[in-house]
N, C-alpha and C positions, 0 to 999 in steps of 0.2 A: 504494500500500500504506500503510495506516494501522496504528497500533500502540496496544495497550492495555497500560499499564504499572501494575503493582501494586507500589508502593514499600512493601515490608513491613518489619517490625521485624527479622526475622532473614534474610529473603531477598527479593530483588526479582525479579519474574517478568514477562516480556514475552510477549505473544501478538500475532500479526499478522492482519490482515484481508486475505485473499488470494483473491479471486474466489469468495467464499462459504465458504471454508474458514478455520479459525481455529487454526492450529497454534501451539504454544508454541515460542518462539525458543530455540535452543540456542547456547551459547558455548563456545569452546575456551579452556581454562585454560593456564597456563604449561607444564604437563606434556603438553599436547596432548590431554587428555581432554575429553569433551563434557559440559557441565553445562546443566541446564534452568533455571538461575537464576543470579543474581549475588549473592553473600553481601553482606548489608548491614553492612559493617564498614569500619573505617579503621585504618591502622597509622601510627605516628609514630616518627621517629628524628631527633633533633637539629633539629627544626623541619620536616623533610621529611614530607609526608603521602602515603600511598598508599591507594587505595580499592578496594573490591570484590575482583575477581580478582587485582589487583596486591597488595592487602593479604593475601589468602589465601596468595599465593606466599611471603610473608615471615613468616607467622604463627608459624613455629617458629624464626625468627631471634632470638636473645636480645638483639640490639641494637635491635629494634623493640618498641614497645608497641602492643598491639591493643585497640581499643575496638569492641565489638559492640552491637547493639540501640540505636544512638544515636537512632533515631526517637523513642524514649520521651522524649528530652530536649526535644522540640518544645513540651512543655507550658510551658516557661519563657519562650516568646516569642522573636522574632527576635534580640533583643539579648542573650539569655542566653549565657553563656560556659561552655565546657567545657574541662577539662584533659585533653589527649590526650598521654600520655607526659609530656614536660617542657615542652610548649608549650600555650598557651591560645588558643582559637579561638571565634569566634561560632558559635552553632548553625546559623544560616542559611548561613554560609559552608561549614560541614561538609556540609550537605545539598546545596548547589549543587555542591560539589566532587565528591561522590559521584555525583550525577546527570550531571555532565560525564563522569565515567568510564563511566557506563552508555551515554551517547551514543557515546563513542569505541568502546566494545566492540561496539555495534551496527554500526558502520561498518567495524570491522577484524577482529572475532572471531566474528561471528554467522553463522549459516547463511543469513541473508537479506542479508548485507552488500552483495552485488553489486546486488540490486534497490534497496536503500536508497541506494546511492551514486549511482544515476541520478536520484534525486529532488532537487528544489530545497530541500525542507525536510522535517523529520521531524514529521508531524502525529500527535498522540497524544491519547488520553483517559486520564485519571489517576484512580486510586482514592484515597479518603480514608476513614478510619473514619466511620461514620454519626454517632457522637457526638464527632467532632473539633470542637474549639472554633475560634473565628475566627482566632486567631494561627496555629494549625497549618494551617488551610486556606490562609491567605495565604502563609505560609512555603513551603508545598509548591508553590503556583501560581508564585510568583516564582522559586523555585529551579529549577523546570523551565524557565522562560523564560530565566533566566540561563545555564542549561546548553545552550541552543540549540534547545530543542524549541518547536514551535508547539502550544500547548495548545488543543484544541477544546472540551474539557469536563472538569469535575471531577465525578465520580460517587461517591456513597456506596457503599462496598464491598459491603454486602449487596444493594443495588439492582442493582449490576453482576452479582453472582452470580445474581440473578433472571433475567437474560437468558440465562445459561448453562443455567439450569434449563429454560426454555422451549425452548432449542435441543436439549436432550437428552430431556426428559420431557414433551413436548407432549401425548402420549396420556393422561397422568394428569389433564389439565384438561378439565372438562366445563362445560356451562352451569349445572350445579348446584354444582359444586365448582371454584371458580376462585381460591381463596385459597391462598397458599403462605407458610409461615413460614420465613424464611432464618435459619439458625443459623450464625454466622461466628465461629469461634474461631481467631484468628491467633496470631502470635508474641507480640504485646504487648497486643492489645485484643480485647474480645468485643463483637460487635454482633448485633442481631437486628432483623429487619423483617418486617412482615406486608404482603404485596403481593397486590393483586388483578390477575390476569392474564387479560385478555379479548382473545383473538386476539393481535395485536401491540401492544396497549396495556397498559402496566404502570402501576399507581397504587399508590404506597406509602401505606398507611393510617396506619401508626404505626411508630416505631422505639424501641428500648431498648438498653441496653448498659452495659458497665463499662469505663472508660477504661484501667485497669491490671489486666488479667486476660488471660493468654495462655500460650502454650507456655513462655515464659521462666520463669513462675511454677512450672510443673510441673518444669522443670529444677532450679530452686532447691530444691524439695522433695526431689528425689532426691539432690542434692548434700549437703544438710544431714543427711538421715537416713542416708546412707551413711557420712559422717564419724562420726556418732553411733554407728553400728553397729561402727565400727572402734575406738571408744574415744576419739575426738578430740572436743573441744568444737566444735560447728558455729559458724562465725564469724557475726557480725551482718552481714546484707546481703552486700555484696561486699568487706568489709574484709579486711585481711591475716590469714592463718592463723598466729597466733603459736604455737599449741600443738603444731604438727607438728615433730618432729625432722627436720632436713633437712641436706643437704650445703651447703657454703659456696661452691659454684661459682656464677659469675655467671648461669648458666642456670637456677638454682633459687631465685630470689628469691621471697618469699611471694606478691607480686602476680602474677608470671608463673605460679607454681604454681596459684594459684586460677583463673586464666584457663584453663589447660590442663585443670584439674579440671572446670570448667563445660563446656568443649568435649566432654570425654569423657562427661559425664552427658547432655548434649544428644544426642550420637550414640547412646548406649545407650538413651535413651528413644525415639528415633525408630526404633530397631531392634526394639522390642517388637512381637510379633505375638500373635494370639489364643492361640497354643500356648506362648508364653514363660512359664516358671515362675520363673526366677532371673535376676537382673541381676548380672553380674560386673564389677567395676571395679578398675582398677590404680592404687593409690595411688602406687607408686614412679614410674610413668610421668608422673604429674602433679607430684609434689613432690620427686622425687629418691630415690636409693637409701638415703638416711639415715633414712627414715621407719621407725618402730618396727614397723609392719605394712604389708606390701607390697600385699596384695590384700584386698578386702572383697566380700561377696555380700549382696544385698538381695532378698528375695522379692517377686515382682510383686504378690502379694496384699497385702503390707504397704504397698507403694508405692501401690497403688490406694486402700487405706484412707486413707492420708495425703492423697491428692489428692481424695478425695470431696468435701471442703468447697469446693474450687475449682470442680468441676463443679456443685455445688449452688448456688454463687453465680451461675453462668450461667443455671441454670434459674429461680432466683429473679428475676433481672433480666428474663427473658423472660416471666414469668408475667403481667404487665400486658397484654401483647399478646393472649395467649389469653383473659384475663379480659375484655378489650374485645370480642373476637369473641363470647364467650358472652353478654355483656350486650346485644349488638346482635342476638342470635339468629342469628349467622352461624357458630357453631362447626361445624355440619354442612357448611359450605361450604369447609372447609379440605381441600385436596387432599393435602397432605402437608407434612412438615418437611424442608427441604433443608439438609444439613450440609456446610459448606465450611470452609476455613482449615487451615493446617498443624497447628495445635494440636489439631484434631478428629481427626487420624489416630491418636491414642492410643486403643486398643480400649476403654478404660474409658468414653470419651465416648459412643461409639456404643451401648455396652451400657446406659448410664444413660438415654439418649434412647429406646431401644427399650422399656425397662421403663416409661417414662413415656408414650410415644405409640404404642406398638405397631407395626404393620406399615407405617404411613404415613411411616416415616423413610426418606428417600432420601439416600444419600451420594454426593457427586460422585466420579466415577472419578479426577478430578485435583483433590483438595481444595486443594492449595497453589497451583494454577493457575486455579481456577474464576473468581476475580475478574478476573484478567488476560484470560481468554478472554471473559468477559462484557463487559469494556471494549472488546475488539477488535470484538465484535458491535455494541456501541453506536455505535462510531465509524466503522463501515463506510460508505464513500461511498454515498449513496443509501439508507442503512439504513431499513427500514420501521418499525422499533421506535419506540414513543413512550413516554416516561417522565414521570410526574408524581411528583416527589419532595417530601420534607418537610424543613423546617428542624428539626434534631434537638435543638436546645437552646432555652432561653428567654433572650432578650436584653432587657435593660431598664435603667432608670436609677432611682436612688433619689430620692425626692421627700419633701419635708416634708408632713406631714398633721396635721390637728387643730391648725391655726394654729401649727405648729412644735413641737408637743408629741410628735409621733410621726414615724416615718420608714417609708415603704412603698416597695415596688418597683413601678414602672410598667412592666408588661410590654409592650414595643413589638412584638416578634415572639415568639410562643409556639412550642413545639416541634412543633406541628402545622401551622404556616404553610406554605402551598404555595410551593415554589420556582418562580420563573418559568422557563418552558422556553426562551425566547429573547426577544430584543428588550428592551423596557423592564423595569426592575426593579419589584418590589413596593414600594410607598411607604406610609409612615405619617407623619402630621404631628401636632405638638402646637403650640398657640398660646396665649399668656397674657401678662399684664403682671406682671413680677416685683416683689417688694417689697424687693430687696436691690441694693446697688451692684455686686456681683460674683456670678456664678453658679458654684457648685462642683458639677460633674457627675461622678458616679461611675457609669460604665457597667459592667455586670456580665453574665456568663453564668451560668446555673444550670440545674439539672434541671427545676425547675418552681417555681411560687409557690402558697402556700396561700390559703384563702379570706380571710385577713387581710392579704394583700398581702406576705407574708414569703417570702423565698427558701427553697426546700426542696431538699435533696440537695447535690450537689457545686456549689460556687460559686467563681467566680474574677473578680477585677477585671480589666477589659480596657482601660479608658480612665479616666484621672483628669484632668479638664479644668477650668481656670478660664477663664471668659468674662466680659468687661467689659460690664455693662449701662449704666453711666454713660458717656456719650459722651466725656468727657475722659480716660478710661482706655484708649481703644481702641488707640492706637498707642504702642508702646514702653514701656508701663508694666510694672514688675515686679509682676505681680498677686499673687505669693506673699507679697510684703512689705506689701501693702495690707490693712488690716483689713476684714473683711466686715461691713457695717453694714446694718441694717434701716431702710428709709425709711417715713415715715408714709403717703405716698401711693403710687399705682401708678406703676410704671416704664414704660419704652418697650414697644412691642409686639414680642414675641420669637416667632420661628417656628423650631421644630425640624423638620427633615426627615430621615427615615430611609429608606434604600433598601436592599433585599435583592436581590442579584443571583442569577443561575442557579447560581453556584458556592457559595452559602451564605455570602457575605461581605457584611457590613453597612458602609455608609458613613453618616456623620452630618454634617449641616450645621446649624449654629446661626447664626441671622441676626437682627440688630437691624433690624426692618423700618422703624423711624423714621429711622435714620441710614444704612442700607444696609450696615453693617459685618457681615461674616460670616467664619466659619472652617469648614473642612471637615476631617474626620477619617476615616480608614479603620481600622475596628476590626481590631486585630492589629498595627498599625504602632506604636501608642503615641501619646501626645500630641505 
């Protein structure tokens, strides 16, 4: 039995591959109730950390501080630190601790625990957002391994959902209509992919997305507009609510009150159906009996109006995929739009998509579990499915141009680069003779580059490296303290080798071919 694990922003879902079936794994919480997911949360008290179901059990305990949606913190890289309660932790340690809890829950609380206990190892396929950067992919991969999982594959989440589409909607695919656009709105990210599905062969043609757009943002809209409707000034982001009158009990601190308020808004949003007209929220339950107004009601119509720009951002991000299909004369080949992700369960999302795309909108019957089910299909032993996926970012290095008068980005791997399916990685090389004693390499990821070689859209520095070109500097020199100087002649022959593996992770080797000195970097680990 192999597992597909969708490590999500708000919930982590596991599906298993069991003799051609792909059920979602259920877990028993501390109250003995069955849950179809593990909440992605951590709780802290005096340095003690509890994760997932254990954190949920103490969420109402005033001695614990709860942190949700910590997956969004992966953007800071593995060495980034986060304050949980009164203790500070590395983000990669938080993720590994949470995934260790997931593994323990699978072996002790899951419906499949007896079958898993008989296995020598837990083999898994893991989902990541299609637009996940190198550090996020690497942190996720290493955290699963540190937690004791054997990772067979990392798959972009909309690509995994494509397998679930084929599993359920094969009849919609024909020789003339074999393109599916996957719309994946999760708790923290939005991704979209256009996938060609021919039989059991899936090829991702292009991806798009927004790294910070998901259900959490809809929750925040409701939280702020409800406070405004009650006459309180909405706080900036997640800061303390100073304007609420509250009791002085230790259970009603502003931070804890805001956390309870967000939990209530999240639950209220998830409870909205097509027939819901009003959203009733209990201010006193969140902030204590001392609040000036105990309850507030928000109309669903007003909430939808406030959320319309968020849905619009997802449609705007997805537009290039449809534009590409139209430009290539393939618009008539689109069999449908497949809607997945927990954030897509809000009726507003489906309504907006139907207005835009008509009847060809297919919603997964299990939107929060579609990715995990697709991952379990992908990792099934002897699985006949084949996937050709794409690198979803642009990775490159800044270079001098025009004899040092300009700087451009040399795109090593573009966002449409094909990920290798197995075996040897995709390789790119650069070879030259430098004109400086030291090379200063700034490796970045961005959305794309323009015709002038300038980065476009979201950009982040991934590696900042100093490499000695002069042989006398190779060993033990503090390169940061050595002035970079330009030589009149050519330097040694330098070879840069870039490899892109099946998981979308880039490794860089810089080599002085004259002396044999080289250094190797894995993007996402830092220099």
